Jmol script that loads the backbone (N, CA, C; Angstrom):
load data "model"
ATOM      1  N   MET A   1     -83.152  39.812 -23.676  1.00  0.00           N
ATOM      2  CA  MET A   1     -82.538  41.077 -23.045  1.00  0.00           C
ATOM      3  C   MET A   1     -81.428  40.673 -22.040  1.00  0.00           C
ATOM      4  N   LEU A   2     -81.723  39.789 -21.069  1.00  0.00           N
ATOM      5  CA  LEU A   2     -80.770  39.316 -20.150  1.00  0.00           C
ATOM      6  C   LEU A   2     -79.507  38.794 -20.667  1.00  0.00           C
ATOM      7  N   ILE A   3     -79.689  37.932 -21.768  1.00  0.00           N
ATOM      8  CA  ILE A   3     -78.640  37.302 -22.398  1.00  0.00           C
ATOM      9  C   ILE A   3     -77.713  38.401 -23.204  1.00  0.00           C
ATOM     10  N   ARG A   4     -78.347  39.362 -23.742  1.00  0.00           N
ATOM     11  CA  ARG A   4     -77.577  40.525 -24.362  1.00  0.00           C
ATOM     12  C   ARG A   4     -76.799  41.165 -23.284  1.00  0.00           C
ATOM     13  N   LEU A   5     -77.454  41.372 -22.112  1.00  0.00           N
ATOM     14  CA  LEU A   5     -76.590  42.144 -21.028  1.00  0.00           C
ATOM     15  C   LEU A   5     -75.515  41.391 -20.491  1.00  0.00           C
ATOM     16  N   ALA A   6     -75.660  39.900 -20.376  1.00  0.00           N
ATOM     17  CA  ALA A   6     -74.596  39.043 -19.940  1.00  0.00           C
ATOM     18  C   ALA A   6     -73.418  39.122 -21.031  1.00  0.00           C
ATOM     19  N   ILE A   7     -73.805  38.953 -22.154  1.00  0.00           N
ATOM     20  CA  ILE A   7     -72.801  38.994 -23.266  1.00  0.00           C
ATOM     21  C   ILE A   7     -72.033  40.309 -23.359  1.00  0.00           C
ATOM     22  N   LEU A   8     -72.850  41.400 -23.203  1.00  0.00           N
ATOM     23  CA  LEU A   8     -72.155  42.768 -23.159  1.00  0.00           C
ATOM     24  C   LEU A   8     -71.250  42.861 -21.924  1.00  0.00           C
ATOM     25  N   ARG A   9     -71.682  42.482 -20.748  1.00  0.00           N
ATOM     26  CA  ARG A   9     -70.698  42.495 -19.624  1.00  0.00           C
ATOM     27  C   ARG A   9     -69.552  41.650 -19.838  1.00  0.00           C
ATOM     28  N   LEU A  10     -69.572  40.473 -20.359  1.00  0.00           N
ATOM     29  CA  LEU A  10     -68.540  39.558 -20.617  1.00  0.00           C
ATOM     30  C   LEU A  10     -67.590  40.269 -21.724  1.00  0.00           C
ATOM     31  N   ALA A  11     -68.092  40.879 -22.698  1.00  0.00           N
ATOM     32  CA  ALA A  11     -67.365  41.547 -23.720  1.00  0.00           C
ATOM     33  C   ALA A  11     -66.579  42.717 -23.112  1.00  0.00           C
ATOM     34  N   ILE A  12     -67.304  43.389 -22.227  1.00  0.00           N
ATOM     35  CA  ILE A  12     -66.520  44.683 -21.540  1.00  0.00           C
ATOM     36  C   ILE A  12     -65.520  44.060 -20.704  1.00  0.00           C
ATOM     37  N   LEU A  13     -65.751  43.049 -19.976  1.00  0.00           N
ATOM     38  CA  LEU A  13     -64.779  42.450 -19.009  1.00  0.00           C
ATOM     39  C   LEU A  13     -63.481  41.819 -19.887  1.00  0.00           C
ATOM     40  N   LEU A  14     -63.859  41.319 -20.824  1.00  0.00           N
ATOM     41  CA  LEU A  14     -62.610  40.692 -21.722  1.00  0.00           C
ATOM     42  C   LEU A  14     -61.843  41.838 -22.505  1.00  0.00           C
ATOM     43  N   THR A  15     -62.561  42.835 -22.889  1.00  0.00           N
ATOM     44  CA  THR A  15     -61.822  44.028 -23.378  1.00  0.00           C
ATOM     45  C   THR A  15     -60.965  44.583 -22.228  1.00  0.00           C
ATOM     46  N   SER A  16     -61.562  44.951 -21.194  1.00  0.00           N
ATOM     47  CA  SER A  16     -60.738  45.523 -20.122  1.00  0.00           C
ATOM     48  C   SER A  16     -59.599  44.637 -19.563  1.00  0.00           C
ATOM     49  N   ALA A  17     -59.727  43.245 -19.668  1.00  0.00           N
ATOM     50  CA  ALA A  17     -58.715  42.483 -19.369  1.00  0.00           C
ATOM     51  C   ALA A  17     -57.537  42.549 -20.402  1.00  0.00           C
ATOM     52  N   THR A  18     -57.910  42.684 -21.595  1.00  0.00           N
ATOM     53  CA  THR A  18     -56.908  42.779 -22.747  1.00  0.00           C
ATOM     54  C   THR A  18     -56.277  44.127 -22.620  1.00  0.00           C
ATOM     55  N   ILE A  19     -56.856  45.177 -22.382  1.00  0.00           N
ATOM     56  CA  ILE A  19     -56.274  46.567 -22.129  1.00  0.00           C
ATOM     57  C   ILE A  19     -55.354  46.324 -20.980  1.00  0.00           C
ATOM     58  N   ASN A  20     -55.701  45.872 -19.829  1.00  0.00           N
ATOM     59  CA  ASN A  20     -55.047  45.836 -18.619  1.00  0.00           C
ATOM     60  C   ASN A  20     -53.720  44.885 -18.950  1.00  0.00           C
ATOM     61  N   ALA A  21     -53.905  43.901 -19.713  1.00  0.00           N
ATOM     62  CA  ALA A  21     -52.775  42.996 -19.955  1.00  0.00           C
ATOM     63  C   ALA A  21     -51.577  43.699 -20.746  1.00  0.00           C
ATOM     64  N   TYR A  22     -51.937  44.580 -21.568  1.00  0.00           N
ATOM     65  CA  TYR A  22     -51.081  45.407 -22.278  1.00  0.00           C
ATOM     66  C   TYR A  22     -50.294  46.496 -21.566  1.00  0.00           C
ATOM     67  N   THR A  23     -51.038  46.753 -20.384  1.00  0.00           N
ATOM     68  CA  THR A  23     -50.465  47.902 -19.513  1.00  0.00           C
ATOM     69  C   THR A  23     -49.690  47.438 -18.290  1.00  0.00           C
ATOM     70  N   VAL A  24     -49.473  46.126 -18.154  1.00  0.00           N
ATOM     71  CA  VAL A  24     -48.719  45.623 -17.139  1.00  0.00           C
ATOM     72  C   VAL A  24     -47.315  46.094 -17.267  1.00  0.00           C
ATOM     73  N   PRO A  25     -46.850  46.680 -16.118  1.00  0.00           N
ATOM     74  CA  PRO A  25     -45.484  47.194 -16.192  1.00  0.00           C
ATOM     75  C   PRO A  25     -44.383  46.168 -16.482  1.00  0.00           C
ATOM     76  N   ALA A  26     -43.343  46.564 -17.231  1.00  0.00           N
ATOM     77  CA  ALA A  26     -42.406  45.715 -17.771  1.00  0.00           C
ATOM     78  C   ALA A  26     -41.796  44.899 -16.698  1.00  0.00           C
ATOM     79  N   ALA A  27     -41.562  45.538 -15.446  1.00  0.00           N
ATOM     80  CA  ALA A  27     -40.976  44.985 -14.258  1.00  0.00           C
ATOM     81  C   ALA A  27     -41.837  43.667 -13.916  1.00  0.00           C
ATOM     82  N   ALA A  28     -43.137  43.775 -13.901  1.00  0.00           N
ATOM     83  CA  ALA A  28     -44.029  42.764 -13.423  1.00  0.00           C
ATOM     84  C   ALA A  28     -44.011  41.689 -14.494  1.00  0.00           C
ATOM     85  N   ALA A  29     -44.145  42.093 -15.696  1.00  0.00           N
ATOM     86  CA  ALA A  29     -44.150  40.991 -16.786  1.00  0.00           C
ATOM     87  C   ALA A  29     -42.970  40.283 -16.948  1.00  0.00           C
ATOM     88  N   SER A  30     -41.795  40.883 -16.466  1.00  0.00           N
ATOM     89  CA  SER A  30     -40.500  40.065 -16.592  1.00  0.00           C
ATOM     90  C   SER A  30     -40.268  39.117 -15.573  1.00  0.00           C
ATOM     91  N   GLN A  31     -41.010  39.086 -14.458  1.00  0.00           N
ATOM     92  CA  GLN A  31     -40.919  38.244 -13.404  1.00  0.00           C
ATOM     93  C   GLN A  31     -41.511  36.829 -13.697  1.00  0.00           C
ATOM     94  N   CYS A  32     -40.570  35.873 -13.672  1.00  0.00           N
ATOM     95  CA  CYS A  32     -40.876  34.516 -14.067  1.00  0.00           C
ATOM     96  C   CYS A  32     -41.468  33.625 -12.884  1.00  0.00           C
ATOM     97  N   ALA A  33     -42.488  32.965 -13.121  1.00  0.00           N
ATOM     98  CA  ALA A  33     -42.962  31.963 -12.248  1.00  0.00           C
ATOM     99  C   ALA A  33     -42.320  30.671 -12.312  1.00  0.00           C
ATOM    100  N   SER A  34     -42.015  30.065 -11.207  1.00  0.00           N
ATOM    101  CA  SER A  34     -41.345  28.751 -11.155  1.00  0.00           C
ATOM    102  C   SER A  34     -42.341  27.781 -11.545  1.00  0.00           C
ATOM    103  N   PRO A  35     -41.874  26.524 -12.111  1.00  0.00           N
ATOM    104  CA  PRO A  35     -42.839  25.515 -12.297  1.00  0.00           C
ATOM    105  C   PRO A  35     -43.663  25.027 -10.988  1.00  0.00           C
ATOM    106  N   THR A  36     -42.985  25.185  -9.973  1.00  0.00           N
ATOM    107  CA  THR A  36     -43.607  24.741  -8.735  1.00  0.00           C
ATOM    108  C   THR A  36     -44.724  25.804  -8.302  1.00  0.00           C
ATOM    109  N   ALA A  37     -44.424  27.149  -8.574  1.00  0.00           N
ATOM    110  CA  ALA A  37     -45.331  28.186  -8.414  1.00  0.00           C
ATOM    111  C   ALA A  37     -46.723  28.080  -9.305  1.00  0.00           C
ATOM    112  N   ILE A  38     -46.350  27.752 -10.590  1.00  0.00           N
ATOM    113  CA  ILE A  38     -47.471  27.434 -11.524  1.00  0.00           C
ATOM    114  C   ILE A  38     -48.339  26.352 -11.179  1.00  0.00           C
ATOM    115  N   ALA A  39     -47.645  25.262 -10.621  1.00  0.00           N
ATOM    116  CA  ALA A  39     -48.469  24.037 -10.232  1.00  0.00           C
ATOM    117  C   ALA A  39     -49.295  24.396  -9.041  1.00  0.00           C
ATOM    118  N   ALA A  40     -48.821  25.409  -8.107  1.00  0.00           N
ATOM    119  CA  ALA A  40     -49.597  25.802  -6.880  1.00  0.00           C
ATOM    120  C   ALA A  40     -50.757  26.713  -7.397  1.00  0.00           C
ATOM    121  N   ILE A  41     -50.522  27.497  -8.259  1.00  0.00           N
ATOM    122  CA  ILE A  41     -51.594  28.362  -8.949  1.00  0.00           C
ATOM    123  C   ILE A  41     -52.591  27.480  -9.501  1.00  0.00           C
ATOM    124  N   ARG A  42     -52.248  26.414 -10.452  1.00  0.00           N
ATOM    125  CA  ARG A  42     -53.346  25.597 -11.010  1.00  0.00           C
ATOM    126  C   ARG A  42     -54.028  24.889  -9.962  1.00  0.00           C
ATOM    127  N   THR A  43     -53.449  24.364  -8.910  1.00  0.00           N
ATOM    128  CA  THR A  43     -54.189  23.802  -7.849  1.00  0.00           C
ATOM    129  C   THR A  43     -55.171  24.661  -7.159  1.00  0.00           C
ATOM    130  N   HIS A  44     -54.915  26.034  -6.954  1.00  0.00           N
ATOM    131  CA  HIS A  44     -55.661  27.003  -6.353  1.00  0.00           C
ATOM    132  C   HIS A  44     -56.927  27.174  -7.311  1.00  0.00           C
ATOM    133  N   TRP A  45     -56.596  27.351  -8.637  1.00  0.00           N
ATOM    134  CA  TRP A  45     -57.653  27.544  -9.530  1.00  0.00           C
ATOM    135  C   TRP A  45     -58.714  26.433  -9.642  1.00  0.00           C
ATOM    136  N   ALA A  46     -58.142  25.109  -9.540  1.00  0.00           N
ATOM    137  CA  ALA A  46     -58.998  24.023  -9.551  1.00  0.00           C
ATOM    138  C   ALA A  46     -59.869  23.986  -8.267  1.00  0.00           C
ATOM    139  N   ALA A  47     -59.372  24.472  -7.008  1.00  0.00           N
ATOM    140  CA  ALA A  47     -60.144  24.548  -6.006  1.00  0.00           C
ATOM    141  C   ALA A  47     -61.210  25.606  -6.251  1.00  0.00           C
ATOM    142  N   VAL A  48     -60.870  26.781  -6.803  1.00  0.00           N
ATOM    143  CA  VAL A  48     -61.810  27.875  -7.109  1.00  0.00           C
ATOM    144  C   VAL A  48     -62.999  27.288  -7.827  1.00  0.00           C
ATOM    145  N   ARG A  49     -62.615  26.589  -8.897  1.00  0.00           N
ATOM    146  CA  ARG A  49     -63.754  26.205  -9.907  1.00  0.00           C
ATOM    147  C   ARG A  49     -64.645  25.096  -9.098  1.00  0.00           C
ATOM    148  N   SER A  50     -64.039  24.266  -8.276  1.00  0.00           N
ATOM    149  CA  SER A  50     -64.829  23.366  -7.513  1.00  0.00           C
ATOM    150  C   SER A  50     -65.870  24.095  -6.551  1.00  0.00           C
ATOM    151  N   GLN A  51     -65.164  25.100  -5.853  1.00  0.00           N
ATOM    152  CA  GLN A  51     -66.084  25.913  -4.960  1.00  0.00           C
ATOM    153  C   GLN A  51     -67.187  26.560  -5.578  1.00  0.00           C
ATOM    154  N   LEU A  52     -66.772  27.230  -6.746  1.00  0.00           N
ATOM    155  CA  LEU A  52     -67.960  28.001  -7.391  1.00  0.00           C
ATOM    156  C   LEU A  52     -68.984  27.062  -7.985  1.00  0.00           C
ATOM    157  N   ASN A  53     -68.748  25.812  -8.160  1.00  0.00           N
ATOM    158  CA  ASN A  53     -69.850  24.964  -8.751  1.00  0.00           C
ATOM    159  C   ASN A  53     -70.886  24.847  -7.716  1.00  0.00           C
ATOM    160  N   LYS A  54     -70.665  25.031  -6.439  1.00  0.00           N
ATOM    161  CA  LYS A  54     -71.598  25.000  -5.436  1.00  0.00           C
ATOM    162  C   LYS A  54     -72.321  26.349  -5.058  1.00  0.00           C
ATOM    163  N   VAL A  55     -71.962  27.342  -5.443  1.00  0.00           N
ATOM    164  CA  VAL A  55     -72.482  28.528  -5.266  1.00  0.00           C
ATOM    165  C   VAL A  55     -73.856  28.887  -5.850  1.00  0.00           C
ATOM    166  N   THR A  56     -74.827  29.439  -5.115  1.00  0.00           N
ATOM    167  CA  THR A  56     -76.083  29.634  -5.548  1.00  0.00           C
ATOM    168  C   THR A  56     -76.174  31.103  -6.101  1.00  0.00           C
ATOM    169  N   ASP A  57     -75.407  31.945  -5.795  1.00  0.00           N
ATOM    170  CA  ASP A  57     -75.406  33.258  -6.380  1.00  0.00           C
ATOM    171  C   ASP A  57     -74.785  33.262  -7.697  1.00  0.00           C
ATOM    172  N   HIS A  58     -75.551  33.364  -8.746  1.00  0.00           N
ATOM    173  CA  HIS A  58     -74.977  33.184 -10.119  1.00  0.00           C
ATOM    174  C   HIS A  58     -74.108  34.349 -10.379  1.00  0.00           C
ATOM    175  N   GLU A  59     -74.494  35.548 -10.104  1.00  0.00           N
ATOM    176  CA  GLU A  59     -73.706  36.730 -10.507  1.00  0.00           C
ATOM    177  C   GLU A  59     -72.409  36.760  -9.808  1.00  0.00           C
ATOM    178  N   ALA A  60     -72.310  36.455  -8.515  1.00  0.00           N
ATOM    179  CA  ALA A  60     -71.060  36.337  -7.839  1.00  0.00           C
ATOM    180  C   ALA A  60     -70.167  35.294  -8.392  1.00  0.00           C
ATOM    181  N   ALA A  61     -70.741  34.111  -8.884  1.00  0.00           N
ATOM    182  CA  ALA A  61     -69.929  33.052  -9.392  1.00  0.00           C
ATOM    183  C   ALA A  61     -69.324  33.565 -10.745  1.00  0.00           C
ATOM    184  N   CYS A  62     -70.177  34.224 -11.508  1.00  0.00           N
ATOM    185  CA  CYS A  62     -69.468  34.685 -12.875  1.00  0.00           C
ATOM    186  C   CYS A  62     -68.580  35.803 -12.651  1.00  0.00           C
ATOM    187  N   ARG A  63     -68.743  36.629 -11.653  1.00  0.00           N
ATOM    188  CA  ARG A  63     -67.625  37.568 -11.322  1.00  0.00           C
ATOM    189  C   ARG A  63     -66.221  36.899 -10.923  1.00  0.00           C
ATOM    190  N   ALA A  64     -66.412  35.919 -10.076  1.00  0.00           N
ATOM    191  CA  ALA A  64     -65.403  35.059  -9.703  1.00  0.00           C
ATOM    192  C   ALA A  64     -64.699  34.317 -10.857  1.00  0.00           C
ATOM    193  N   TYR A  65     -65.554  33.821 -11.781  1.00  0.00           N
ATOM    194  CA  TYR A  65     -65.035  33.178 -12.890  1.00  0.00           C
ATOM    195  C   TYR A  65     -64.175  34.090 -13.704  1.00  0.00           C
ATOM    196  N   ALA A  66     -64.671  35.315 -13.920  1.00  0.00           N
ATOM    197  CA  ALA A  66     -64.228  36.390 -14.874  1.00  0.00           C
ATOM    198  C   ALA A  66     -62.775  36.796 -14.155  1.00  0.00           C
ATOM    199  N   ALA A  67     -62.832  37.018 -12.789  1.00  0.00           N
ATOM    200  CA  ALA A  67     -61.558  37.410 -12.191  1.00  0.00           C
ATOM    201  C   ALA A  67     -60.495  36.239 -12.134  1.00  0.00           C
ATOM    202  N   SER A  68     -60.917  35.058 -12.095  1.00  0.00           N
ATOM    203  CA  SER A  68     -59.929  33.998 -12.290  1.00  0.00           C
ATOM    204  C   SER A  68     -59.425  33.800 -13.592  1.00  0.00           C
ATOM    205  N   PHE A  69     -60.255  34.104 -14.831  1.00  0.00           N
ATOM    206  CA  PHE A  69     -59.875  34.039 -16.024  1.00  0.00           C
ATOM    207  C   PHE A  69     -58.820  35.131 -16.227  1.00  0.00           C
ATOM    208  N   TYR A  70     -59.096  36.251 -15.759  1.00  0.00           N
ATOM    209  CA  TYR A  70     -58.109  37.465 -15.938  1.00  0.00           C
ATOM    210  C   TYR A  70     -56.914  37.157 -15.108  1.00  0.00           C
ATOM    211  N   GLU A  71     -56.938  36.530 -14.092  1.00  0.00           N
ATOM    212  CA  GLU A  71     -55.671  36.260 -13.284  1.00  0.00           C
ATOM    213  C   GLU A  71     -54.930  35.212 -14.066  1.00  0.00           C
ATOM    214  N   SER A  72     -55.575  34.193 -14.530  1.00  0.00           N
ATOM    215  CA  SER A  72     -54.770  33.175 -15.345  1.00  0.00           C
ATOM    216  C   SER A  72     -54.235  33.746 -16.466  1.00  0.00           C
ATOM    217  N   VAL A  73     -54.903  34.730 -17.304  1.00  0.00           N
ATOM    218  CA  VAL A  73     -54.390  35.281 -18.473  1.00  0.00           C
ATOM    219  C   VAL A  73     -53.103  36.135 -18.120  1.00  0.00           C
ATOM    220  N   THR A  74     -53.017  36.859 -17.089  1.00  0.00           N
ATOM    221  CA  THR A  74     -51.938  37.675 -16.616  1.00  0.00           C
ATOM    222  C   THR A  74     -50.780  36.810 -16.201  1.00  0.00           C
ATOM    223  N   THR A  75     -51.204  35.716 -15.500  1.00  0.00           N
ATOM    224  CA  THR A  75     -50.116  34.734 -15.022  1.00  0.00           C
ATOM    225  C   THR A  75     -49.421  34.234 -16.164  1.00  0.00           C
ATOM    226  N   ARG A  76     -50.050  33.734 -17.347  1.00  0.00           N
ATOM    227  CA  ARG A  76     -49.611  33.155 -18.421  1.00  0.00           C
ATOM    228  C   ARG A  76     -48.588  34.303 -19.192  1.00  0.00           C
ATOM    229  N   GLN A  77     -49.147  35.480 -19.268  1.00  0.00           N
ATOM    230  CA  GLN A  77     -48.420  36.546 -19.892  1.00  0.00           C
ATOM    231  C   GLN A  77     -47.157  36.715 -19.158  1.00  0.00           C
ATOM    232  N   ALA A  78     -47.107  36.797 -17.846  1.00  0.00           N
ATOM    233  CA  ALA A  78     -45.877  36.982 -17.129  1.00  0.00           C
ATOM    234  C   ALA A  78     -44.911  35.795 -17.128  1.00  0.00           C
ATOM    235  N   ALA A  79     -45.402  34.619 -17.399  1.00  0.00           N
ATOM    236  CA  ALA A  79     -44.582  33.302 -17.520  1.00  0.00           C
ATOM    237  C   ALA A  79     -44.302  33.111 -18.946  1.00  0.00           C
ATOM    238  N   ALA A  80     -44.849  33.710 -19.991  1.00  0.00           N
ATOM    239  CA  ALA A  80     -44.414  33.503 -21.351  1.00  0.00           C
ATOM    240  C   ALA A  80     -42.877  33.882 -21.561  1.00  0.00           C
ATOM    241  N   GLY A  81     -42.297  32.954 -22.297  1.00  0.00           N
ATOM    242  CA  GLY A  81     -40.922  33.148 -22.459  1.00  0.00           C
ATOM    243  C   GLY A  81     -39.757  32.946 -21.546  1.00  0.00           C
ATOM    244  N   CYS A  82     -40.406  32.597 -20.353  1.00  0.00           N
ATOM    245  CA  CYS A  82     -39.321  32.312 -19.298  1.00  0.00           C
ATOM    246  C   CYS A  82     -39.646  30.898 -18.513  1.00  0.00           C
ATOM    247  N   THR A  83     -40.574  30.142 -18.972  1.00  0.00           N
ATOM    248  CA  THR A  83     -40.951  28.851 -18.296  1.00  0.00           C
ATOM    249  C   THR A  83     -41.023  27.814 -19.613  1.00  0.00           C
ATOM    250  N   ALA A  84     -40.966  26.519 -19.145  1.00  0.00           N
ATOM    251  CA  ALA A  84     -41.064  25.453 -20.058  1.00  0.00           C
ATOM    252  C   ALA A  84     -42.461  25.520 -20.923  1.00  0.00           C
ATOM    253  N   ASP A  85     -42.310  24.878 -22.075  1.00  0.00           N
ATOM    254  CA  ASP A  85     -43.544  24.942 -22.906  1.00  0.00           C
ATOM    255  C   ASP A  85     -44.717  24.319 -22.223  1.00  0.00           C
ATOM    256  N   ALA A  86     -44.332  23.321 -21.394  1.00  0.00           N
ATOM    257  CA  ALA A  86     -45.318  22.406 -20.698  1.00  0.00           C
ATOM    258  C   ALA A  86     -46.042  23.311 -19.731  1.00  0.00           C
ATOM    259  N   ASP A  87     -45.354  24.211 -19.010  1.00  0.00           N
ATOM    260  CA  ASP A  87     -45.848  25.095 -18.089  1.00  0.00           C
ATOM    261  C   ASP A  87     -47.063  26.084 -18.736  1.00  0.00           C
ATOM    262  N   ILE A  88     -46.514  26.547 -19.900  1.00  0.00           N
ATOM    263  CA  ILE A  88     -47.342  27.425 -20.718  1.00  0.00           C
ATOM    264  C   ILE A  88     -48.631  26.694 -21.193  1.00  0.00           C
ATOM    265  N   THR A  89     -48.441  25.517 -21.646  1.00  0.00           N
ATOM    266  CA  THR A  89     -49.564  24.559 -21.964  1.00  0.00           C
ATOM    267  C   THR A  89     -50.510  24.356 -20.927  1.00  0.00           C
ATOM    268  N   ALA A  90     -50.028  24.225 -19.743  1.00  0.00           N
ATOM    269  CA  ALA A  90     -50.870  23.884 -18.598  1.00  0.00           C
ATOM    270  C   ALA A  90     -51.699  25.160 -18.325  1.00  0.00           C
ATOM    271  N   LEU A  91     -50.998  26.403 -18.345  1.00  0.00           N
ATOM    272  CA  LEU A  91     -51.713  27.489 -18.298  1.00  0.00           C
ATOM    273  C   LEU A  91     -52.798  27.738 -19.153  1.00  0.00           C
ATOM    274  N   ASP A  92     -52.454  27.459 -20.537  1.00  0.00           N
ATOM    275  CA  ASP A  92     -53.434  27.602 -21.515  1.00  0.00           C
ATOM    276  C   ASP A  92     -54.711  26.761 -21.178  1.00  0.00           C
ATOM    277  N   LEU A  93     -54.387  25.537 -20.714  1.00  0.00           N
ATOM    278  CA  LEU A  93     -55.618  24.695 -20.378  1.00  0.00           C
ATOM    279  C   LEU A  93     -56.499  25.291 -19.262  1.00  0.00           C
ATOM    280  N   VAL A  94     -55.884  25.951 -18.297  1.00  0.00           N
ATOM    281  CA  VAL A  94     -56.654  26.713 -17.231  1.00  0.00           C
ATOM    282  C   VAL A  94     -57.471  27.901 -17.875  1.00  0.00           C
ATOM    283  N   ILE A  95     -56.809  28.571 -18.628  1.00  0.00           N
ATOM    284  CA  ILE A  95     -57.437  29.831 -19.368  1.00  0.00           C
ATOM    285  C   ILE A  95     -58.598  29.263 -20.119  1.00  0.00           C
ATOM    286  N   ASN A  96     -58.411  28.151 -20.894  1.00  0.00           N
ATOM    287  CA  ASN A  96     -59.551  27.719 -21.672  1.00  0.00           C
ATOM    288  C   ASN A  96     -60.684  27.146 -20.787  1.00  0.00           C
ATOM    289  N   GLY A  97     -60.253  26.565 -19.702  1.00  0.00           N
ATOM    290  CA  GLY A  97     -61.273  25.985 -18.744  1.00  0.00           C
ATOM    291  C   GLY A  97     -62.124  27.145 -18.222  1.00  0.00           C
ATOM    292  N   PHE A  98     -61.669  28.269 -17.764  1.00  0.00           N
ATOM    293  CA  PHE A  98     -62.329  29.381 -17.220  1.00  0.00           C
ATOM    294  C   PHE A  98     -63.089  30.098 -18.419  1.00  0.00           C
ATOM    295  N   ASN A  99     -62.605  30.078 -19.536  1.00  0.00           N
ATOM    296  CA  ASN A  99     -63.247  30.710 -20.716  1.00  0.00           C
ATOM    297  C   ASN A  99     -64.471  29.932 -20.934  1.00  0.00           C
ATOM    298  N   ASP A 100     -64.381  28.538 -20.992  1.00  0.00           N
ATOM    299  CA  ASP A 100     -65.415  27.678 -21.121  1.00  0.00           C
ATOM    300  C   ASP A 100     -66.585  27.885 -20.058  1.00  0.00           C
ATOM    301  N   LEU A 101     -66.079  27.997 -18.829  1.00  0.00           N
ATOM    302  CA  LEU A 101     -67.087  28.260 -17.680  1.00  0.00           C
ATOM    303  C   LEU A 101     -67.741  29.518 -17.864  1.00  0.00           C
ATOM    304  N   LEU A 102     -67.121  30.606 -18.252  1.00  0.00           N
ATOM    305  CA  LEU A 102     -67.777  31.806 -18.610  1.00  0.00           C
ATOM    306  C   LEU A 102     -68.885  31.773 -19.679  1.00  0.00           C
ATOM    307  N   ALA A 103     -68.446  31.044 -20.767  1.00  0.00           N
ATOM    308  CA  ALA A 103     -69.368  30.867 -21.846  1.00  0.00           C
ATOM    309  C   ALA A 103     -70.554  29.970 -21.479  1.00  0.00           C
ATOM    310  N   THR A 104     -70.385  28.890 -20.869  1.00  0.00           N
ATOM    311  CA  THR A 104     -71.556  28.050 -20.503  1.00  0.00           C
ATOM    312  C   THR A 104     -72.413  28.488 -19.254  1.00  0.00           C
ATOM    313  N   LYS A 105     -71.844  28.983 -18.280  1.00  0.00           N
ATOM    314  CA  LYS A 105     -72.402  29.364 -16.919  1.00  0.00           C
ATOM    315  C   LYS A 105     -72.917  30.838 -17.012  1.00  0.00           C
ATOM    316  N   CYS A 106     -72.195  31.608 -17.761  1.00  0.00           N
ATOM    317  CA  CYS A 106     -72.491  33.091 -17.624  1.00  0.00           C
ATOM    318  C   CYS A 106     -72.795  33.804 -18.948  1.00  0.00           C
ATOM    319  N   GLY A 107     -72.654  33.111 -19.992  1.00  0.00           N
ATOM    320  CA  GLY A 107     -72.850  33.610 -21.352  1.00  0.00           C
ATOM    321  C   GLY A 107     -74.365  33.546 -21.777  1.00  0.00           C
ATOM    322  N   GLY A 108     -75.223  32.933 -21.040  1.00  0.00           N
ATOM    323  CA  GLY A 108     -76.623  32.763 -21.404  1.00  0.00           C
ATOM    324  C   GLY A 108     -76.924  31.380 -21.679  1.00  0.00           C
TER     325      GLY A 108
END
end "model"
wireframe off; spacefill off
backbone 0.3
color backbone group
């Protein structure tokens, strides 16, 4: 039962993230992040992952992983088409990392 609830929450979160990603205003989506900004964001996310590994509140950690996943997806969407492929690939690695964390630590 608990596993089903966690999977349902994750599915709702991902659906919400997808809907929100499509409703980002065009002006926000058209803003490009510089390679320096993307590197800073990636460093921040690495720190978030490191800190969350030490958290004892499982629900809070899962919410933080989900929020970071959503933030990384929206950053990638905003950067798509206006930064180098290497930057997009780096963001994809971050997204996959958070996706894996959500699956292994929060998916049951």
